[in-house]
N, C-alpha and C positions, 0 to 999 in steps of 0.2 A: 479665321479672323485673328486668332491670337498668335499666329506664327509669322513673323516678319520676313523670314527667309524661305521656309518650307512651302509657303503659299504661292511662291513664284515658280514658273517653269525652271528646270535645271539650268538651261542655257542662260536665262535671264539672271538667275542668282549669281552666276559667275561674272557676268558683265557688270551688273548694277551694284551688287553688294561687295564685289571684290573678295569673295570668300574662297575662290579656287583659282589657282594659276597653273594647273597641271598642263594646259596646252602650251604655256610658255616655258615652263620649267623642265618638262620632260620627266620620264619615269625614273630616271636616276636619282632625282632629288627626293621623290617619294620614298624610295628604298632607304634613304639615309635618315628618315624620320624627321624632316623639317629643318634644314640647315638655315643659317642666318641669312636674311635677305640683304641684297646690296642696297645702298642708299637710294638708287634710282627706283628699284622695285618697291622699297618701303614707301617712297614718296608717291608713286603711282597708286599703290594700294590705299593710302590714306586719302588721296584726292578723290578716288572713286567712292570711298565710304562717306566722305564729307559731302560730296555732291548728292548722294542718296539721302543722307540725313537732312540736308537743307530742303530737298524736295518733299520728304515726309513731314518736316516741320511746317512747311507752307500748307500742305494738305490738311494738317491737323489744326489749322487756324492759329498758328503762332503761339503755341501754349507757353513758350518760355518768356513771352512778353509779360506774363502775369507775375508781378513781383510784389512783395510786401516789405514794409519798413522793418528792416532787421538791424536795429540800432544796438542791440545788446552785443557786447564785446566778448570774444572768446579768448582774450589775451591770457586769461588764467591758464587755459589749456595749452596755449602755444608758447608760453614763456620758457626760456632756457632753463633746463633742470626740472621741468614739470614731468609728471609721470607719462603724459601723452607725447611729449616731444623728445624724450630720451631715445637714443639709438639703443637697440637691444642685441647687439652683436655678441654679448656675453652669454646669451641664453644657450643652453645645450640643445643641439639638434637631435630629436628623436630619430629622424630620418634625414640624411644629408641631401643637398641639392646637387649631387654629383651628376656627371653627364649620363643621360639615360642610355641604356643599352638599346640596340636595334630591336624594333618591335616585330614580333612574329604574329601576324594576324590570325593564323590558324589556331593559335593557342588562347585566343581571347574568348571570354564568356559572351561578350557582345561588342560590336564595333560602334554601336549607336550611343552617342553622348548628348544628353539634353541639357542645354545651358539656360539657367534661370537667372535673370538679371536682378539687381538690387533696387532699392528705393530710388525713384526718380529716373532710372535708366530704362533701357529697352533692349531689344535684340541687337540693335546697332552696336552696342558697346563691345560685343564679342567678335568684331570683324577680324582682328588679328588671330585670336584663338581658333576661330573657324578655319582660317586659312592654314594655320600650322597643323591642326588635327586632320584636315582633309589631305594634306600632303603626306601625312603618315599613314594614310589609308583608312582612317576612321570615318564615321558618318555623323558629324555634329549637326544638331538641330537647335536653333536659338528661337525662343518663344517670347512674345510680348504678353506679359500679364495684363489683366484688365486695366484699362486707363493708361497704358504705357506704350511707348513707341508709336506705332501707327494704329493702335487700337483707339478709336475715337471716343470711347466711353468717358463721360465727365467724371473726373476723379472725385468730385464732391458727392457723387451718387453711390460710391463704393462703401457698403455698410459692414461687410464682414470679410474675414480672411478667405472664406469659401468663395465669395464673389470675386475677390482679387485673384485667387489661384485657379479660377475656373478654366482658363485656357490650358493650363498644365494638366489638370485632372481630365479634361476632355481628351487631350492628346493621349494620355496613358490608357484611358478607357477604350480607345480605338485600336490599341495595339493588338496583334494576334495573341492568342492565349499563351503561346509558348515563347513569346518574344519578351526580352528584358532590355532595359536601358540603364545607363549610368546617369544619375542626376548630379548636376553641379550647380549649387546655389551661391550667389554672391550677396554679402551683407544681409539686408532684410529678406532677400530671396531665400535665405535659409529657412525662414518660417514657412514659406510655401513648399519647400522641399520636405520639411518635417510633416506638414499637413498631408503631402502626397504619400509619405512613408506610412502614415496611419491609415490612409484610405485606399491605397493601391500598392501594397507591399509586394504582391506577386509579380508586378510588372517591373520591379526595380532590382537591379543586380547590386549596385553600390550607390551610396550617396556621398557627395563631396561638398563640404562646407568651406567656402573660400572666404576667410575672414568674415564669417557669417553668423547669424543668430541661431546657433545650435541650442535651442531652448530645451528645458526639461518639461515634464508634465506639469501643467498648472502655471507655467511661466508665460509672460508676454514678451514678444520680440523687443518691445521698448525697454524692458527691464535690463537687457544686455547693455544698453547704452546709458543706463541711469547714472553711472559714475561720471560719464562725460557730459550729460545734458541735464543732470539733476533728476529727482524723483518725478514720477509721472504726474502726481498731484500738483507739485510745485510748477512743473513745466507747463501744464495745461492752464494754470492760473496766470503765470508771469511771462511766458515766452513770447517774444516778438516775431518768432518765425512762423506762427500759425496762420492758416488761411481759413477765413470764415465764408465758405462758399454759399451758405444758406442764410447769411445775414449775421451781424454782430450779436443779435439777441439769441442766436442759436449756438449749439456747441460747435467747436471748430471741426472742420472736415478734412483739412490737409496741412501740410508742412512744406515750407520752402525756404532754403537759405539763399542769401544773396550771392552774387558772383564771387566776391572776394572770400567769403566764408566757405563756399564750396571749394575754391582753390586750396584754402588752407586745410580743410578737413579731409577732402578726398584725393587731391591731386598734387600733394607736396613733392612728389618725385615724377610726376607725369609730364611727358613732352608737351610743349605749348600747342602743337598742332592737334593733339588729342583733346586738350582742354577746349580748343575752338570747336571741335566736333561736339563735345558735351554741351557747350554753351547754346548751340542751336537745337539740341535734341532732348535735354532733360526736361521733365515735366514735374508738376507738383506731386508730392508724396501723399497718397491717401492715408489718413490718420487711423481710421477704424481698424484696419488689419494689423497694425503694429501695436495696438492697444488691447488686442484680444488674447485671452488666455487660451493656450492650446491644451487639448486633451490627448495625451499620447499613452499608448499601452504597450506592455512587453509583447503581447500576442501579435501586434501589427508593426508598430514603429520599431520595436526591439528586435525584429527578425532580420533587418537589413543591415549590412555592414556599413559603418560610417567612417569617413576620413575627414580630418580637419587640416586646412592649409593656413598657417599663420603668416602674417606679413609684419616684419619687424620694424618698419618705419611708418607705421599707420597712425594717423592723427584722429581718425574717426572712431575706430575701435582699437584702443591702445593695446600694446603687447601684454600689459598686465591684465586687461579685461579678457583678452584671448586666452591667456593662461588660466584664468579663473573658469572660463567656459569649459575647457578640456579637462580641468581638474574635477569640476562638479558633474560633468556629463561625459565621461571618458569615451572617446571614439576608438576604433580599431587601429588607427594609425594617425600619426601627426607628421606633417611636413612643414618646413619653414622656408620663407623667401627673404633673404637678407636684402635690405635696401628697397623693399617693396612697400609702396604706400597702400591706401585702401583700395586702389584699383590696379592690381598687378597685371590685368589684361592690357593695360596701357603702359605701365611703368616697367614691368618685368615679364613681357610676353613669352620670351624664350624659356625663362625659369619655370613659369606656370605651365607651359607646354610639356616640358620634361617631366614635371610632377604628374600631370594628368596622364601621360603615357605610362608612367610607372604604375600608377594606381590601376589603370585599365588592364595591366598585365598581372595584377595580383589574382591568384587563383582562389576559388572558393574552397573552404575546408571540405573534406570528403563527405562530412555529414550533411552539407548543404547542396551537394550535387544531386541531380535527378536520379532516382533509383537507389540512392544511398540513404542509410539511416545510421544515427549515432548508436553507440553501444547501449546507451540508456533507452533509446527508442526500441532497439532490437529486444532488449530485456523486457520492456513493457509488452511488446507483441507476444513474446514467448509466455509471459505470465498470463496474458489474457486467453 
C-alpha cells in the first residue's frame, strides 16, 4: 500500500509512471550513467508523470482542494538580503559537483535505493530521479508514507512518527536478512530516515539526507525549521497555516501552505510544469510526526554512514540552517548543489543524480564489511 511504484507490475511502472525508458533509449545510454534528456523526451516524461498524478489525485478525493486561509506573510524571509534569500555560492564545497565517473555496478554494496519523500509530497515527486537511476543500472524504489501520495489514510488521523513512517519500516522489515539498501530522505522525510536508522540499521547501507531534517537525539523535525517558521510554541498558537481536522476546539492536526507560499518556499528554481504536477499532487502535512522528539542511539542510528546534500538556493531550509545541521550532527560526507531550491529532484535533477551515483559508489570501511573487524574489535576478542 505504501509504495506508489513498486506495487505496480514492472511493465506498468514504465508506462504509467514514466520511470524507465530503457526500451526507447537503448543500452548505450545506460552505460553512460544517465545522459541529459532531449527536450522532447523530457516533455513526454513529464506528461506521463502529470497524467498519473492527476489520476491519483482524483482517486484520493481531490485532497489538494483542502486549503486554509494563509494570510500571514513570509515577506520577511523572502526579502532581498535576508538569510533565506541570499545565494550561497561563496560557501566552500566539501565535495564538488563534478561530473560523476562511470558507475561500475559490480563494485556497489547495493544497487537498491529507497527514496523517501518530504512533507506533503509522495512517491510521484521522484519521477525524474527514478528515471536517471534506472538508466544507470540501479534499482530505485519510491515509497508513499502514510497519508501521502496514493495512500488514502486521512492525514488528520496520523498521531506519531511511527504511524507516518510505517510503510518504510514495513518495507525494510520484509527485506532478506542479507540485503541492504541506501535510504534517501527529502526534507521532513529525513525524520523517517532517522527513525529507520534507529529501528532497522542492519538493513541500511547508507543514509542520504537531501536538504532534510537530520535531527539529533531528543530533537524534533520541526526544530530544524524553527528559525524559518518561529518556535514550535509560537507557531502552534499563531500560525494561519494550521489544519484543524478534528475541529477548532481540538489541537491542530496538519499544516498546509497556500499555492503562492509553496511556490516561494519550495519551488523558487523549479520549472513551471513541475509546479503544476505538485499543485495536483501535494497533500496536507500531518503535524504530529514533525512535532515528535526522536530517540536515537549510537548503537543503532550511529552505526550507519550518513551523507547530507545541501541546496544553496533553498528558501524552505536556508543554507545557514543546513550548515547548522551538519555542524551539530556531522555526517560522513557533505555534497552541495548550486542553484538548487528545496526540491532539487525538480530544479536540479542531473546534479542530484550525479551525487547519488557518487554516494552509491562509496565503499564501506574495511571494519564495516562482512567478516571484517576493526583492530579494536579484534583486540577485544583476543582479550576475551
